[in-house]
C-alpha positions as CSV (number, residue, x, y, z in Angstrom):
1,X,-229.1,83.7,-107.5
2,X,-227.8,80.5,-110.0
3,X,-227.3,77.0,-108.9
4,X,-224.1,76.1,-109.0
5,X,-222.6,71.8,-107.3
6,X,-221.4,72.7,-103.7
7,X,-218.2,70.5,-103.0
8,X,-216.7,70.9,-99.0
9,X,-212.5,71.6,-99.5
10,X,-210.0,70.5,-97.7
11,X,-206.5,70.6,-98.9
12,X,-206.4,66.8,-100.1
13,X,-209.0,68.2,-102.9
14,X,-207.7,71.0,-103.9
15,X,-204.3,69.8,-104.5
16,X,-206.2,66.7,-105.9
17,X,-208.0,68.8,-108.4
18,X,-205.2,71.3,-109.1
19,X,-202.7,68.2,-109.9
20,X,-205.7,66.5,-112.2
21,X,-207.1,69.6,-113.4
22,X,-202.5,70.6,-114.8
23,X,-202.6,67.0,-116.7
24,X,-205.4,67.9,-118.0
25,X,-204.8,71.7,-118.9
26,X,-201.3,70.4,-120.2
27,X,-202.7,67.5,-122.8
28,X,-205.3,70.7,-124.1
29,X,-202.6,72.7,-124.1
30,X,-200.6,70.1,-126.9
31,X,-203.8,69.1,-128.9
32,X,-204.7,72.7,-129.7
33,X,-207.6,72.8,-127.8
34,X,-209.3,76.2,-126.1
35,X,-207.7,76.3,-122.7
36,X,-209.8,78.9,-121.0
37,X,-212.8,76.4,-118.9
38,X,-209.6,74.8,-117.5
39,X,-207.1,77.7,-117.1
40,X,-210.2,79.5,-115.3
41,X,-210.7,76.5,-113.1
42,X,-206.9,76.1,-112.0
43,X,-207.5,79.7,-110.9
44,X,-210.6,79.4,-109.3
45,X,-209.0,76.2,-107.4
46,X,-206.2,78.4,-106.8
47,X,-207.8,81.3,-105.0
48,X,-210.5,79.1,-103.0
49,X,-209.4,80.4,-99.5
50,X,-212.1,79.3,-98.3
51,X,-213.9,75.6,-97.0
52,X,-216.1,75.5,-99.9
53,X,-216.3,75.2,-103.9
54,X,-219.4,76.3,-106.6
55,X,-218.6,74.8,-109.2
56,X,-220.4,76.1,-112.5
57,X,-222.2,72.7,-114.8
58,X,-219.2,72.9,-117.7
59,X,-216.1,73.0,-115.0
60,X,-218.2,70.5,-113.1
61,X,-217.9,68.2,-115.9
62,X,-213.8,69.6,-117.1
63,X,-213.1,68.9,-113.0
64,X,-215.1,64.6,-113.7
65,X,-213.1,64.2,-116.3
66,X,-209.4,65.4,-115.2
67,X,-210.0,63.6,-112.2
68,X,-210.7,60.2,-114.3
69,X,-208.1,60.7,-117.0
70,X,-205.4,61.1,-113.7
71,X,-207.2,57.9,-111.9
72,X,-206.4,56.3,-115.2
73,X,-203.0,56.7,-115.5
74,X,-202.4,55.4,-111.7
75,X,-204.3,52.4,-112.9
76,X,-201.6,51.7,-115.8
77,X,-199.3,52.8,-113.7
78,X,-199.7,49.9,-111.2
79,X,-200.6,52.4,-108.4
80,X,-202.9,53.7,-105.1
81,X,-205.9,55.3,-106.5
82,X,-207.5,55.8,-102.8
83,X,-206.8,59.2,-102.5
84,X,-208.0,59.9,-105.8
85,X,-211.3,57.8,-105.0
86,X,-212.4,60.2,-102.4
87,X,-211.6,62.5,-104.2
88,X,-213.7,61.5,-107.1
89,X,-216.5,60.2,-105.1
90,X,-216.4,64.0,-102.8
91,X,-217.0,65.5,-106.1
92,X,-219.5,63.4,-107.4
93,X,-222.0,63.6,-104.7
94,X,-221.7,67.1,-104.9
95,X,-225.0,68.3,-104.9
96,X,-226.9,72.1,-106.2
97,X,-227.3,74.4,-104.4
98,X,-227.5,78.4,-104.9
99,X,-225.3,80.9,-104.6
100,X,-224.2,84.3,-105.8
101,X,-223.4,84.4,-109.2
102,X,-219.4,85.1,-108.8
C-alpha cells in the first residue's frame, strides 16, 4: 500500500488534463527535456476507465504545472478559464489515500 493523491474523475477533468499535459509534452520535447513522466501520465489518463485517478507526487506536480501553464496561456489570449479553474481546484484539493501500487 502506498499513499497517492486521489482525484474523482469525470470527462471534463480527464479532457482538460490530457489537453494541458499534451501542451507541456510538446514544450518539453522542443527543449529536449526528459518526457517519461509526462508521457506516462498522458497514457495513464487515456487508459483510466474508472472514475478514480491516483497520482504519485511527481505526476501530481506535472499535472499542476501543466494546468497552470494552460491557464496562463488562456488568460493571455483573453479567453475564459472557468473550466480550467474548476479542474485546477479539484486537483489542488486532492487528498492522500492509500492504494495498491500500480
